[in-house]
N, C-alpha and C positions, 0 to 999 in steps of 0.2 A: 465470446466477448460479451461483456455486460451480464455475466451469469449472476443469478441471485445465490448468495451463499448463506446458509443458516449457521452462523457461528455460535448459536446458543445451544445447539443439539448436544446431548450428553457425549456423543462420540467425538466431539471437537475438543481435542486436548490442548492444554496450554503448553507451548513448546518454548524452550530456552534457546533463543537465537544467537545472542551475542552480548557483549558488555556494552553499557550505555555509551562509553567513550568511543566505540567503533562506528557510531553514527553521529558525527559532529553536527552542530547547528548549521542549517542550510544545505544539508546533503540528502540525497536519495540513493540508498544502498540496496542492491538486489540480494535476495536470499531464496533458497529453495527450502520449503518446509512442507512436510506431509504430502508430497506429490504436487505441490503448487509453487508457482513462481510469484514472489511478492516483493514489495519494496518497504523498507523502513525509511520514513521521511522525518527528519527533525526540523520542525518549523515553529517559529514563535515559542520556543522553549518546551514544546511537547513533541512526543514521538507518535507517529501515526503509521498504520500498516495498510497498504492498498495492493491491489493486483498490479502486476509488473508490466502489463501490456496495455497500451492505449486501446480503447474500445472502438476507435474510428478505423485505424489501419493496422492494428496489432503490432505497432512499433514499440520497442523497448523504451520504458520510461526511466530506466536506471541512469543515474547521473544527470537527469533533467533538472532544469532550473526550478527553484521554488520561489514563489512570489507570495509573501504572507503565508496564508494556509492553502495555497493552491500550487499544483504541479503543472508545468507547461510542457506539452509534447514538442520535441525538437523537430519532428517531421512536418506537421501542418499547423502547429500552434494551438491545438485543442488544449483546454484547461479543465482541471478537475479540482474540486474542493476536497482536501485531504480528510476533513472531518466527516464528511458524508458520502464521498465518492461521486457526487453529482457532477455532471458535465456543466461547466459554467461558460464555455466558449466553443463555438463550432470550429471545426466540422464535427466534433464528437457530439452525440446526443444521448448515448447510453452511459450510465454511471459505471465507475470502477467498483469492483467488489472491495469492501473494507473488512478489516479484521480487528477485534478488540486487542488492545495492548495494555500491559501492566509492567511496571518496573519494580523489581524486588532485589534489594541488596546490589544495586548497580547493574543488574542483568535485565535485558529486555526479553519479555515473554509475550508470545502472541498466540491467541486461540485460533487454530487453523484446522478446519474439518478436511477429511480426505476428499479428493475430487470425485465427482459423480462417476458411476460405472457405466 
C-alpha cells in the first residue's frame, strides 16, 4: 500500500488498455496491466490512472464515486486526488500510486512498470 512507483524507468512500457469510450465521464474502471491492478478514472474531462486499492484498508476503489478530481473510497470515506494520488481525507494518509496516461487515436495508453520482485 502506498508503494512508490517509478513510471519513468525505461522498463515501464506504454500499454494500450482500452478505447476512450470504455471509460465514460464520472467513472472509475478497473484494469489489470503488467501485473498491477489499476483504475482508469474519467473526471473533469481527463483520464487519470491510479492504483486500484485504497491505501487505508486495501478496499477496491473500482466503481467508486468521483467528486471533481477526487475518488472517494466507499468503505471509510477516504479521498484521493486523481492528479497526484495524494490522500485528501482521512482515514487514509498514504497516497495512491499514479501512472502517466496518454490518449492516442481514441485509445487510452498507460505507462505501467512491472511490480517489484
